[in-house]
C-alpha positions as CSV (number, residue, x, y, z in Angstrom):
1,M,-187.0,-102.9,8.9
2,P,-187.4,-104.1,12.5
3,D,-190.0,-106.7,11.4
4,G,-187.7,-108.1,8.8
5,C,-189.2,-106.5,5.8
6,R,-186.5,-105.3,3.4
7,L,-186.9,-102.0,1.6
8,S,-185.1,-101.2,-1.7
9,A,-183.0,-98.1,-2.0
10,R,-180.9,-96.3,-4.5
11,I,-178.2,-94.1,-3.1
12,W,-176.1,-91.3,-4.7
13,R,-173.2,-90.2,-2.5
14,P,-169.7,-88.8,-2.8
15,Q,-167.0,-91.4,-3.6
16,N,-165.1,-90.5,-0.5
17,A,-168.1,-90.6,1.9
18,H,-166.6,-93.6,3.7
19,D,-163.6,-91.5,4.6
20,V,-165.4,-88.2,5.0
21,P,-169.0,-88.9,6.1
22,V,-171.7,-86.6,4.8
23,P,-175.3,-85.7,5.8
24,A,-178.1,-87.5,3.9
25,I,-181.3,-86.6,2.2
26,L,-184.2,-89.1,2.1
27,E,-187.1,-89.3,-0.4
28,F,-189.5,-92.0,0.6
29,L,-192.2,-92.9,-2.0
30,P,-194.4,-95.7,-3.4
31,Y,-193.8,-94.6,-7.0
32,R,-190.9,-97.0,-8.0
33,K,-187.4,-95.6,-8.3
34,R,-186.5,-98.1,-11.0
35,D,-189.0,-96.9,-13.6
36,G,-191.5,-94.5,-12.0
37,T,-189.8,-91.4,-10.7
38,T,-186.6,-92.2,-12.5
39,A,-186.9,-89.1,-14.8
40,R,-187.1,-86.6,-12.0
41,D,-184.7,-88.5,-9.8
42,A,-182.0,-88.2,-12.5
43,L,-182.5,-84.5,-12.7
44,T,-182.3,-84.0,-8.9
45,H,-180.5,-86.5,-6.7
46,P,-177.0,-86.5,-8.3
47,Y,-176.9,-82.7,-7.8
48,F,-176.8,-83.1,-4.1
49,A,-174.4,-86.0,-4.1
50,K,-171.9,-83.9,-6.2
51,R,-172.1,-81.3,-3.4
52,G,-171.4,-83.3,-0.3
53,F,-174.6,-85.2,0.5
54,A,-175.9,-88.7,0.3
55,S,-179.2,-88.6,-1.5
56,V,-181.3,-91.7,-0.7
57,R,-184.4,-92.7,-2.7
58,V,-186.4,-95.6,-1.1
59,D,-189.3,-97.6,-2.4
60,M,-192.0,-97.9,0.2
61,R,-193.1,-101.2,1.5
62,G,-195.2,-103.1,-1.1
63,N,-194.0,-101.0,-4.1
64,G,-191.3,-101.1,-6.6
65,D,-188.5,-103.5,-5.5
66,S,-189.3,-103.5,-1.8
67,D,-190.8,-106.4,0.1
68,G,-194.2,-106.4,1.8
69,V,-197.7,-105.0,1.1
70,M,-198.9,-101.4,1.1
71,E,-202.3,-101.3,2.9
72,D,-203.1,-97.6,2.6
73,E,-201.6,-94.1,2.3
74,Y,-199.8,-92.6,5.3
75,T,-200.4,-95.5,7.6
76,Q,-198.5,-95.6,10.9
77,Q,-196.5,-98.5,9.4
78,E,-195.4,-96.2,6.5
79,L,-194.3,-93.5,8.9
80,D,-192.6,-95.9,11.2
81,D,-190.7,-97.4,8.2
82,A,-189.6,-93.9,7.2
83,S,-188.5,-93.1,10.8
84,D,-186.6,-96.5,10.9
85,T,-185.0,-95.7,7.5
86,I,-183.8,-92.3,8.8
87,A,-182.2,-94.1,11.8
88,W,-180.6,-96.7,9.5
89,I,-179.2,-93.9,7.3
90,A,-177.9,-91.9,10.2
91,A,-176.0,-95.1,11.5
92,Q,-174.2,-95.7,8.2
93,P,-170.4,-95.1,8.3
94,W,-170.8,-92.8,5.3
95,C,-173.3,-90.5,7.2
96,T,-172.6,-87.8,9.7
97,G,-175.8,-88.7,11.5
98,K,-177.8,-85.7,10.2
99,V,-180.6,-86.4,7.8
100,G,-183.1,-84.3,5.8
101,M,-186.3,-85.4,4.2
102,M,-187.6,-84.1,0.8
103,G,-190.5,-84.9,-1.4
104,I,-193.3,-83.7,-3.6
105,S,-196.9,-84.8,-3.2
106,W,-196.8,-88.1,-1.4
107,G,-193.2,-87.5,-0.4
108,G,-194.1,-83.9,0.7
109,F,-197.0,-85.3,2.8
110,N,-194.9,-87.9,4.6
111,A,-192.0,-85.5,5.1
112,L,-194.3,-83.4,7.2
113,Q,-195.8,-86.4,8.9
114,V,-192.5,-87.9,9.8
115,A,-191.2,-84.5,11.0
116,A,-194.2,-84.4,13.4
117,M,-192.8,-87.7,14.8
118,D,-189.5,-85.9,15.5
119,P,-187.0,-88.7,14.9
120,P,-183.7,-87.6,16.4
121,A,-181.6,-87.6,13.2
122,L,-184.2,-85.6,11.1
123,K,-183.0,-81.9,11.2
124,A,-184.7,-80.3,8.2
125,I,-187.3,-81.1,5.4
126,I,-188.3,-79.6,2.1
127,T,-192.0,-80.3,1.4
128,L,-193.5,-79.6,-2.0
129,C,-197.1,-79.7,-3.1
130,S,-198.3,-81.2,0.1
131,T,-201.0,-80.6,2.7
132,V,-201.5,-80.0,6.4
133,D,-205.1,-81.4,6.5
134,R,-205.9,-84.7,4.9
135,F,-209.6,-84.1,4.8
136,A,-209.7,-80.5,3.8
137,D,-206.8,-80.3,1.3
138,D,-206.1,-83.7,-0.4
139,I,-207.6,-85.6,-3.3
140,H,-210.5,-87.0,-1.3
141,Y,-212.8,-84.2,-0.1
142,K,-212.9,-80.4,-0.4
143,G,-215.3,-78.3,1.6
144,G,-216.9,-81.6,2.6
145,C,-217.7,-82.4,-1.0
146,L,-216.6,-85.8,-2.4
147,L,-213.9,-85.1,-5.1
148,N,-213.9,-87.4,-8.1
149,E,-210.2,-87.4,-7.7
150,N,-210.9,-89.8,-4.8
151,M,-211.7,-92.5,-7.4
152,G,-209.4,-91.2,-10.1
153,W,-206.2,-91.1,-8.0
154,G,-207.2,-94.4,-6.2
155,S,-207.3,-96.0,-9.7
156,T,-204.0,-94.5,-10.4
157,M,-202.4,-96.1,-7.3
158,W,-204.1,-99.4,-8.0
159,G,-202.4,-99.4,-11.4
160,Y,-199.1,-98.2,-10.0
161,S,-198.9,-100.7,-7.2
162,S,-199.9,-103.7,-9.4
163,R,-196.5,-103.7,-11.2
164,P,-194.0,-106.4,-10.3
165,P,-190.5,-105.9,-8.8
166,D,-187.6,-106.2,-11.3
167,P,-186.1,-109.7,-11.4
168,A,-182.7,-108.1,-12.1
169,L,-182.7,-106.7,-8.5
170,V,-184.9,-109.2,-6.5
171,G,-184.0,-112.5,-8.4
172,E,-186.3,-115.5,-8.8
173,R,-188.6,-114.4,-6.0
174,W,-190.0,-111.6,-8.1
175,R,-193.1,-113.7,-9.1
176,D,-194.0,-114.6,-5.4
177,M,-193.6,-111.0,-4.4
178,W,-195.8,-109.9,-7.3
179,L,-198.6,-112.4,-6.7
180,T,-198.6,-111.6,-2.9
181,R,-198.8,-107.9,-3.9
182,L,-201.7,-108.5,-6.3
183,E,-203.6,-110.7,-3.9
184,N,-203.5,-108.3,-1.0
185,E,-203.5,-104.9,-2.8
186,P,-206.6,-103.0,-1.8
187,Y,-208.7,-100.6,-4.1
188,L,-208.2,-97.6,-1.8
189,P,-211.3,-95.6,-2.8
190,M,-213.3,-98.3,-1.0
191,T,-211.6,-97.4,2.1
192,W,-211.6,-93.6,1.7
193,L,-215.2,-93.5,0.9
194,K,-216.1,-95.1,4.2
195,H,-214.8,-91.9,5.9
196,Q,-217.1,-89.0,4.6
197,T,-216.5,-86.8,7.6
198,R,-213.3,-85.5,9.3
199,D,-212.9,-88.5,11.7
200,A,-209.9,-90.0,13.4
201,Y,-208.9,-91.6,10.1
202,W,-208.3,-88.2,8.5
203,Q,-206.9,-86.6,11.6
204,H,-204.1,-89.1,11.5
205,G,-201.4,-87.6,9.4
206,S,-202.9,-84.1,9.4
207,V,-200.1,-82.0,11.0
208,C,-202.5,-79.1,11.5
209,E,-203.7,-81.1,14.5
210,D,-200.5,-80.1,16.3
211,Y,-198.2,-77.8,14.3
212,S,-195.9,-77.5,17.4
213,A,-194.8,-81.2,16.8
214,I,-192.8,-80.2,13.9
215,K,-189.3,-79.1,15.1
216,A,-187.3,-79.7,11.8
217,A,-186.5,-76.6,9.7
218,T,-189.1,-76.6,7.0
219,L,-188.9,-75.2,3.5
220,A,-192.4,-75.4,1.9
221,I,-193.0,-75.0,-1.8
222,G,-196.1,-75.0,-4.0
223,G,-197.7,-73.9,-7.2
224,W,-200.7,-71.9,-8.3
225,G,-201.5,-74.5,-11.0
226,D,-201.5,-77.2,-8.3
227,A,-204.3,-78.5,-6.1
228,Y,-202.4,-77.9,-2.9
229,K,-202.3,-74.1,-3.1
230,N,-203.0,-73.4,0.6
231,T,-200.3,-75.4,2.4
232,V,-197.4,-73.0,2.1
233,S,-199.4,-70.2,3.7
234,H,-200.6,-72.5,6.5
235,L,-197.1,-73.7,7.3
236,V,-195.5,-70.2,7.3
237,E,-198.3,-68.9,9.4
238,N,-198.3,-71.7,12.0
239,L,-194.9,-73.3,12.5
240,S,-192.9,-72.0,15.4
241,G,-189.6,-73.5,14.1
242,P,-187.6,-72.2,11.2
243,V,-189.9,-72.1,8.1
244,K,-189.9,-70.4,4.7
245,G,-192.4,-70.7,1.9
246,I,-192.2,-70.3,-1.9
247,V,-195.2,-70.4,-4.3
248,G,-194.7,-70.2,-8.0
249,P,-197.0,-70.4,-11.1
250,W,-196.4,-74.1,-11.5
251,V,-198.5,-77.3,-11.7
252,H,-197.8,-80.3,-9.6
253,K,-194.0,-80.6,-10.4
254,Y,-190.6,-79.7,-8.9
255,P,-189.9,-76.1,-9.8
256,H,-186.6,-76.7,-11.6
257,F,-188.5,-78.4,-14.5
258,A,-192.1,-77.4,-13.9
259,V,-194.6,-75.5,-16.1
260,P,-195.7,-72.8,-16.6
261,E,-192.4,-71.0,-16.5
262,P,-190.6,-69.2,-15.1
263,R,-188.8,-72.0,-13.3
264,I,-186.4,-71.3,-10.5
265,G,-183.1,-72.7,-9.3
266,F,-184.7,-75.1,-6.9
267,L,-181.6,-77.2,-6.6
268,Q,-179.6,-74.2,-5.6
269,E,-182.2,-73.1,-3.0
270,A,-182.5,-76.6,-1.7
271,L,-178.6,-76.8,-1.3
272,R,-178.7,-73.5,0.7
273,W,-181.3,-75.1,3.0
274,W,-179.4,-78.4,3.4
275,D,-176.1,-76.6,3.9
276,R,-177.5,-74.5,6.7
277,W,-179.5,-77.1,8.6
278,L,-177.4,-80.3,7.9
279,K,-173.9,-78.8,7.8
280,D,-174.3,-75.7,10.0
281,I,-173.0,-73.4,7.2
282,D,-174.3,-69.9,7.2
283,T,-176.0,-69.6,3.8
284,G,-178.3,-66.7,4.7
285,V,-181.6,-68.8,4.4
286,E,-182.7,-67.4,7.8
287,E,-182.7,-63.9,6.3
288,D,-184.8,-65.0,3.3
289,P,-188.4,-63.6,3.2
290,A,-190.9,-65.7,5.2
291,Y,-193.2,-66.0,2.1
292,S,-192.3,-65.5,-1.5
293,A,-195.1,-65.7,-4.1
294,Y,-195.3,-65.3,-7.8
295,L,-197.9,-62.6,-8.6
296,M,-199.3,-63.7,-12.0
297,E,-200.5,-61.1,-14.5
298,G,-204.1,-61.6,-15.5
299,V,-204.2,-63.4,-18.9
300,R,-206.8,-65.0,-21.2
301,P,-208.0,-68.4,-20.2
302,K,-206.1,-71.4,-21.5
303,T,-206.0,-75.1,-20.5
304,F,-202.2,-75.1,-20.8
305,Y,-199.6,-72.3,-20.4
306,E,-195.9,-72.6,-21.4
307,E,-195.2,-69.4,-19.4
308,R,-197.0,-67.0,-17.1
309,E,-196.0,-63.3,-16.9
310,G,-195.6,-61.9,-13.4
311,I,-193.3,-60.8,-10.7
312,W,-192.0,-62.3,-7.4
313,I,-193.4,-60.5,-4.3
314,V,-192.3,-61.2,-0.7
315,E,-193.9,-60.9,2.8
316,D,-191.9,-61.1,6.1
317,D,-195.0,-61.0,8.3
318,W,-197.4,-63.2,6.4
319,P,-200.4,-62.8,6.2
320,K,-200.5,-59.6,8.2
321,G,-199.3,-57.4,5.4
322,L,-202.5,-57.7,3.4
323,S,-205.3,-55.2,3.2
324,W,-208.9,-56.3,2.7
325,Q,-211.8,-55.0,0.6
326,S,-215.4,-56.2,1.1
327,V,-217.5,-56.2,-2.0
328,Y,-221.2,-56.9,-1.9
329,F,-223.5,-58.8,-4.4
330,K,-226.1,-56.3,-5.9
331,A,-229.7,-57.1,-6.9
332,D,-228.9,-56.0,-10.5
333,G,-226.1,-58.6,-10.7
334,G,-223.3,-56.2,-10.1
335,L,-220.7,-55.9,-7.3
336,G,-220.8,-52.8,-5.0
337,E,-219.7,-51.2,-1.8
338,N,-222.9,-51.7,0.2
339,P,-225.0,-54.7,1.3
340,E,-228.2,-55.2,-0.6
341,T,-231.1,-57.6,-0.2
342,L,-231.3,-60.2,-3.0
343,S,-233.9,-62.7,-4.3
344,H,-231.9,-64.7,-6.7
345,S,-232.4,-68.4,-7.4
346,V,-229.8,-70.8,-8.8
347,K,-230.3,-74.4,-9.9
348,S,-227.3,-75.2,-12.0
349,P,-227.4,-78.0,-14.6
350,Q,-225.3,-81.0,-13.4
351,T,-222.8,-80.3,-16.2
352,C,-221.8,-77.0,-14.7
353,G,-218.0,-77.3,-14.1
354,M,-216.9,-78.8,-17.4
355,Q,-214.4,-75.9,-17.6
356,S,-212.9,-76.6,-14.1
357,G,-209.9,-78.5,-15.4
358,E,-208.2,-81.2,-13.5
359,Y,-208.4,-81.0,-9.7
360,C,-204.6,-81.6,-9.6
361,A,-202.8,-80.6,-12.8
362,I,-199.9,-83.0,-13.0
363,W,-199.3,-84.6,-16.4
364,L,-198.4,-81.5,-18.4
365,G,-201.4,-81.9,-20.6
366,P,-204.4,-79.6,-21.2
367,E,-205.5,-79.7,-17.6
368,L,-205.9,-76.2,-16.4
369,P,-209.3,-74.4,-16.2
370,G,-210.6,-73.2,-19.6
371,D,-212.8,-70.2,-20.5
372,Q,-215.3,-69.9,-17.7
373,R,-218.1,-68.4,-19.8
374,K,-219.9,-71.7,-20.3
375,D,-219.9,-72.4,-16.6
376,D,-220.8,-68.8,-15.8
377,A,-223.9,-69.2,-18.0
378,M,-225.0,-72.1,-15.6
379,S,-224.4,-70.0,-12.5
380,I,-225.7,-66.9,-10.8
381,C,-223.1,-64.2,-11.4
382,Y,-222.2,-60.8,-9.9
383,T,-219.8,-58.7,-12.0
384,S,-218.0,-55.5,-11.2
385,S,-217.7,-52.3,-13.2
386,P,-214.4,-51.9,-15.1
387,L,-211.7,-51.5,-12.5
388,S,-210.2,-48.0,-12.1
389,E,-206.7,-49.4,-11.4
390,D,-204.7,-52.7,-11.3
391,Y,-206.1,-55.1,-8.7
392,A,-203.6,-57.4,-7.1
393,I,-205.3,-60.2,-5.3
394,V,-203.0,-61.9,-2.9
395,G,-204.3,-64.4,-0.4
396,A,-207.5,-66.4,0.2
397,P,-210.7,-64.5,-0.5
398,K,-213.6,-65.2,1.8
399,V,-217.3,-65.5,0.7
400,H,-220.3,-64.8,3.0
401,L,-223.8,-65.8,1.9
402,K,-227.3,-65.7,3.4
403,L,-229.2,-68.4,1.5
404,S,-232.1,-70.9,1.7
405,S,-232.5,-74.4,0.1
406,D,-235.4,-76.5,-1.1
407,K,-233.5,-79.8,-0.3
408,P,-231.9,-81.0,3.0
409,Q,-228.6,-81.6,1.1
410,A,-226.9,-79.2,-1.3
411,Q,-223.6,-78.2,-2.6
412,L,-222.1,-74.9,-3.4
413,A,-219.3,-73.8,-5.7
414,V,-218.0,-70.2,-5.8
415,R,-215.5,-68.9,-8.4
416,L,-213.8,-65.6,-8.5
417,T,-213.0,-64.8,-12.2
418,H,-211.3,-62.2,-14.3
419,I,-213.5,-60.8,-17.0
420,H,-211.7,-59.5,-20.2
421,P,-213.1,-56.7,-22.3
422,D,-214.4,-59.1,-24.9
423,G,-216.2,-61.2,-22.2
424,A,-213.6,-64.1,-21.8
425,S,-213.5,-65.4,-18.2
426,T,-210.4,-66.7,-16.5
427,R,-210.8,-68.5,-13.2
428,I,-208.7,-66.7,-10.6
429,T,-209.6,-69.0,-7.6
430,Y,-212.5,-71.0,-6.3
431,G,-214.0,-72.9,-3.3
432,V,-216.6,-75.5,-2.7
433,L,-218.8,-76.4,0.2
434,N,-221.1,-79.3,1.1
435,L,-223.8,-77.3,2.9
436,S,-224.4,-80.2,5.3
437,H,-220.9,-79.4,6.5
438,R,-221.5,-75.7,6.9
439,V,-221.0,-75.9,10.7
440,S,-218.8,-78.9,11.1
441,H,-216.9,-81.4,9.0
442,T,-217.1,-84.0,11.7
443,K,-221.0,-83.8,12.3
444,P,-222.9,-82.9,9.2
445,E,-226.3,-81.4,9.6
446,P,-229.2,-81.4,7.0
447,L,-230.3,-78.0,5.8
448,P,-233.5,-76.4,7.2
449,L,-235.9,-76.3,4.2
450,G,-236.7,-72.8,3.1
451,E,-235.0,-71.1,6.0
452,A,-232.4,-68.4,5.4
453,I,-229.0,-69.3,7.0
454,D,-225.6,-67.7,7.0
455,V,-222.7,-69.6,5.5
456,S,-219.1,-68.8,4.8
457,L,-216.4,-70.4,2.7
458,T,-212.7,-69.6,2.1
459,L,-211.5,-69.7,-1.5
460,D,-208.1,-71.1,-2.4
461,Q,-204.9,-69.0,-1.9
462,I,-203.8,-67.1,-5.1
463,A,-201.6,-64.2,-6.3
464,Y,-203.2,-62.7,-9.4
465,R,-203.3,-59.2,-10.8
466,V,-206.4,-58.1,-12.8
467,P,-205.6,-55.2,-15.2
468,K,-207.1,-51.8,-15.0
469,G,-210.2,-51.5,-17.2
470,H,-211.1,-55.2,-16.7
471,K,-213.7,-56.7,-14.4
472,I,-214.0,-59.3,-11.7
473,R,-216.9,-61.7,-11.3
474,V,-218.3,-64.0,-8.5
475,A,-220.0,-67.0,-9.9
476,V,-222.2,-69.2,-7.7
477,S,-223.4,-72.7,-8.8
478,T,-225.1,-75.7,-7.1
479,S,-222.9,-78.2,-9.1
480,Y,-219.3,-78.5,-10.2
481,W,-218.9,-81.6,-12.3
482,P,-216.7,-83.5,-12.9
483,L,-214.6,-81.9,-9.9
484,F,-217.0,-83.3,-7.3
485,W,-219.8,-85.9,-7.0
486,P,-223.3,-84.4,-6.9
487,S,-225.8,-84.3,-4.1
488,P,-228.6,-87.0,-4.5
489,E,-231.1,-84.4,-5.6
490,A,-231.0,-81.3,-7.8
491,T,-231.2,-78.3,-5.5
492,T,-232.5,-74.8,-5.9
493,L,-230.7,-72.3,-3.7
494,C,-232.1,-68.8,-3.1
495,L,-229.5,-66.1,-2.3
496,H,-230.7,-63.4,0.1
497,Q,-227.4,-61.6,0.6
498,G,-223.8,-62.0,-0.4
499,S,-220.3,-60.6,-0.2
500,I,-216.7,-61.4,-0.8
501,D,-213.7,-60.2,1.2
502,I,-210.8,-59.9,-1.2
503,P,-207.2,-59.6,0.1
504,L,-205.3,-57.0,-1.8
505,R,-201.7,-55.9,-2.0
506,Q,-199.9,-52.9,-3.4
507,S,-197.4,-54.3,-5.9
508,G,-195.1,-52.7,-8.4
509,L,-193.9,-54.1,-11.7
510,N,-190.5,-55.4,-10.6
511,D,-189.4,-58.5,-8.8
512,E,-189.0,-58.2,-5.0
513,R,-186.9,-61.4,-5.0
514,V,-184.6,-62.8,-7.7
515,F,-184.0,-66.6,-7.8
516,P,-181.1,-68.2,-9.6
517,P,-181.9,-69.8,-12.9
518,A,-183.0,-73.5,-13.0
519,Q,-180.4,-76.2,-13.2
520,T,-180.8,-79.9,-13.6
521,E,-178.6,-82.9,-13.8
522,T,-178.2,-85.2,-16.9
523,P,-181.7,-86.5,-18.0
524,W,-182.6,-90.1,-17.8
525,D,-181.1,-92.1,-20.6
526,I,-183.9,-93.9,-22.4
527,E,-185.0,-95.1,-25.8
528,I,-188.5,-94.0,-26.6
529,L,-190.5,-97.0,-27.9
530,R,-193.9,-95.3,-27.9
531,P,-194.2,-91.5,-27.6
532,A,-196.5,-90.0,-25.0
533,R,-199.7,-88.3,-25.9
534,N,-202.8,-87.0,-24.2
535,A,-206.4,-85.9,-25.1
536,R,-209.5,-84.4,-23.4
537,R,-212.8,-84.6,-25.1
538,V,-216.3,-83.6,-24.0
539,I,-218.9,-85.8,-25.7
540,E,-222.6,-84.9,-25.8
541,D,-225.0,-87.8,-26.6
542,M,-227.7,-86.0,-28.7
543,H,-230.1,-88.9,-28.1
544,S,-229.8,-89.4,-24.3
545,G,-228.6,-86.0,-23.4
546,T,-225.7,-87.4,-21.3
547,V,-222.4,-85.4,-21.4
548,T,-219.2,-87.3,-20.9
549,L,-215.6,-86.0,-20.3
550,E,-213.2,-88.5,-21.8
551,I,-209.5,-88.4,-20.7
552,L,-206.7,-90.2,-22.3
553,D,-203.2,-90.0,-20.8
554,D,-200.7,-92.3,-22.7
555,F,-197.4,-91.9,-20.9
556,G,-195.6,-93.7,-23.7
557,K,-193.2,-96.6,-23.4
558,N,-189.5,-96.4,-22.7
559,E,-186.4,-98.6,-22.4
560,D,-183.8,-97.8,-19.8
561,R,-180.5,-97.8,-21.7
562,D,-178.6,-98.6,-18.5
563,H,-180.4,-101.8,-17.2
564,G,-182.8,-102.5,-20.1
565,L,-186.1,-102.4,-18.1
566,V,-189.0,-101.5,-20.4
567,S,-191.9,-99.6,-18.8
568,G,-195.1,-97.9,-20.1
569,G,-198.5,-96.9,-19.1
570,I,-201.9,-95.7,-20.3
571,A,-204.6,-94.1,-18.2
572,R,-208.2,-93.6,-19.4
573,E,-211.1,-91.9,-17.5
574,W,-214.7,-91.3,-18.4
575,W,-217.0,-89.0,-16.3
576,A,-220.6,-89.0,-17.5
577,I,-223.7,-87.1,-16.2
578,H,-227.1,-85.9,-17.5
579,P,-227.7,-82.2,-17.0
580,D,-231.0,-82.8,-15.2
581,D,-230.2,-85.9,-13.0
582,P,-227.5,-86.0,-10.3
583,L,-228.1,-89.8,-9.9
584,S,-227.0,-90.4,-13.5
585,A,-223.4,-89.5,-12.4
586,H,-221.0,-92.3,-13.5
587,G,-217.2,-92.6,-13.2
588,K,-215.1,-95.2,-15.0
589,T,-211.3,-95.7,-15.2
590,H,-209.0,-98.2,-16.9
591,W,-205.2,-98.3,-16.4
592,T,-202.7,-100.4,-18.4
593,M,-199.2,-100.9,-17.0
594,E,-196.3,-102.7,-18.8
595,N,-192.9,-103.8,-17.6
596,G,-190.4,-106.3,-19.2
597,R,-187.1,-107.0,-20.8
598,D,-185.9,-109.6,-23.3
599,G,-188.3,-112.7,-23.0
600,W,-189.9,-111.4,-19.8
601,Q,-193.1,-109.3,-20.3
602,T,-195.7,-108.4,-17.7
603,R,-198.8,-106.3,-18.0
604,T,-201.6,-105.3,-15.6
605,E,-205.1,-104.1,-16.6
606,S,-207.1,-102.4,-13.8
607,Y,-210.7,-101.2,-14.1
608,A,-213.0,-99.4,-11.8
609,E,-216.5,-98.0,-11.9
610,M,-218.7,-95.8,-9.5
611,R,-222.3,-94.9,-9.3
612,A,-224.7,-93.7,-6.6
613,D,-228.4,-93.6,-5.6
614,H,-230.1,-91.6,-2.8
615,E,-228.8,-94.0,-0.1
616,N,-225.5,-95.6,-1.3
617,Y,-222.4,-95.4,-3.4
618,Y,-221.6,-98.4,-5.5
619,L,-218.0,-99.2,-6.5
620,T,-216.6,-102.1,-8.5
621,A,-213.0,-102.8,-9.4
622,R,-211.2,-105.5,-11.4
623,L,-207.5,-106.3,-11.6
624,E,-205.9,-108.6,-14.3
625,A,-202.2,-109.5,-14.5
626,Y,-200.5,-111.1,-17.5
627,E,-197.1,-112.7,-17.9
628,N,-196.0,-113.0,-21.5
629,D,-199.7,-112.3,-22.5
630,T,-200.9,-115.2,-20.3
631,L,-203.4,-114.3,-17.6
632,V,-201.8,-115.3,-14.3
633,F,-204.0,-113.4,-11.8
634,E,-207.4,-111.8,-11.6
635,K,-209.7,-110.5,-8.9
636,D,-212.9,-108.6,-8.6
637,L,-214.0,-106.3,-5.8
638,S,-217.3,-104.5,-5.1
639,E,-218.5,-102.4,-2.2
640,T,-221.9,-100.7,-1.3
641,I,-221.2,-97.7,0.9
642,P,-223.9,-95.7,2.6
643,R,-224.0,-91.9,1.9
644,H,-223.5,-89.8,5.0
645,G,-224.6,-86.3,4.0
646,A,-222.4,-86.3,0.9
C-alpha cells in the first residue's frame, strides 16, 4: 500500500497469463484466506482462473497474514486499500488492466462502496448479501431499533481478528504482528453503539446516499433466508448503469452451495457477467430480466429447510409490474376490505420473539423462524378468512397504523404470517420500528403520551405464495426479543386503526427463467479433527422467571492437508430476559479460536457482556491470548454509553 503496509494475497491465474494477460477479479475481506474463507474460496476462485481470469483473494489490513491494524468496518482506509489494490492488480504484467470486484456480505458491501469511488480499472462488480444503507439494513439497527446482532457480530469479529498470522508465510515476525493486533484491536460494538441515529458515521459507506456514483456494471444477488433481503430490489430500482438482480430461497451463502435448495449455477452466471464486462464478449447478460426472484410455495414452519419448493419469476420493469391490495384490521380481529375503528391494546411480554430465528441465518444450523403461534399469542393479531385463490405476495408490504402510547419510548414489530388449516403459523416477512424514529432516523422524537398518531413501516421484501384455503395474519407486538434490545419501559400501545398494503403478482406454476445447475470446484482438502455441531436451547428458570436463549456453534477443528495449518472455533451466546422487565435484558458471548501446527499452538478466548438501565448501556469485553497454553496477552475493556431514544 502507499503507506508501506503490505497486504497478503492468494492469486489463481492461467499459467500463460504473463504471455497472454487476463482480466482480474478481486475479493477483499477480513476473514482470512488461509483458514477462514478457504472452503468457499476452493469451490469458487479456481473456476474463473481456468476460464481466463486472475482471481485475487486479499486479506484486509490487520487480518489474516496482512500487516497493520483494522480499526473498524468500511473505513476510508479500507476502501482506499481496496482501490489501491485494484490499481496494483491492473498494473501487473499478467493483467489486461480490467478488474472486477466480487464478494458476499462484507465483500459485497465493500464492492458497492469501492464501486461508488469509481476507480478507473474497476469495470464490473458482483455483490451478494449486501446493503445500500448501513443504518437501515445492516447488523446494527433496523427501523431504528438496536439489533442484538450488533453485539453478536461484533463479538464474532473480535474473535476472528484476534487470530495470529501464519509463521509459514510471515516468518519470525508473526508474534510481533499478533501482539500489535491484539493490543490495538477494538471491540467494535462500543463504537457502533455510540451512533444510535443515522448520522454521518452511517452515511459513510451507504451507497444509497448517491446511487449515481456507481458506474460499474452491477450484478446483485440475495436470498430470502438472509438478513439482506431488500438490497437487490433497491439496486435494480435505483442504479442507472447496467444492473441485474437475482434473489433465491437461500440463507447467507453463495448460491452454488447455499441452502435451502434449489441452488443455481452461480459460477456460470458470474462467468457470463465477467466475460461481458471484462472481456467485451456478447454473452446476452444485457437481455437477462432486470429482476429474477424465487417465488417460494407456502410451507409449514421449520427452523431449517433442505429445500424450498417454488418457481423462478422475472420482472423487466421492477417494481412497476406489481398490483397492490389494501387490507384493513377489523374490530373482531379479522382482515377486511374496509377501514374500521379499533380499540385494541397490546403489551407484549418481553419474551415475544423467541421464534424469530437468527437475524442473519449464516451457519447452516436451526436458524430460521419457527412456528409463530407462540409469538402470535403474545401479540395482537388480525387474521383473514380462508383465501379463495392462491395468493402470491411479491415485494415489500407496507403497514399503516393509528396508535397511541402510554410511554414516550416504544417499539413495534409487525409480522405477516401464513396460517395453515391446523393453525401452524409460518412467518412470511416482518418489519420493526422504534417509534421515536417514526418521523426521522436522524432526529428521534419522544411519543406524545395518549395521543393518537399515524405511523407507517415497510416490511422486508419477499416472494411467497399462500395456498388457496389457507389464511394470512398480521401480528403486532411491542417487543421482539432476542432480535432487538427492548425499550427502557414496558409499553402499552392502543391501536385505533390499521391496514396493510400487500404487493401481489399473478404467477403460474412453471419457471419463467431457468438457471444452469450448480457447479463447484474441488473442495478444500482437510482432515477433520473435531466435527462441527450446533445447538439452540430456550431455558426457562422456574424460580426467577428469566428466559434464556442459549446458542452453541462449534465450527469444528480441521487440518489443511496442503500446508498443515490447524484451525478451529467455537461460538457461544446467551440472551436472557424476564417477561415483565425490559431492564433485565442481558447479552453474553464467548468465542474460542485455535490455530497451530507441529509444536506451535495458539488460542484466543474473547468474552463480552451487555446490560442497560433507563439512561445507559453497559458493555464489558475481555480478550485473552495463549501460546502453547501459556497466557501471553490479556486486556479488559468497558464502556458506559448513554441511550438516545433507543
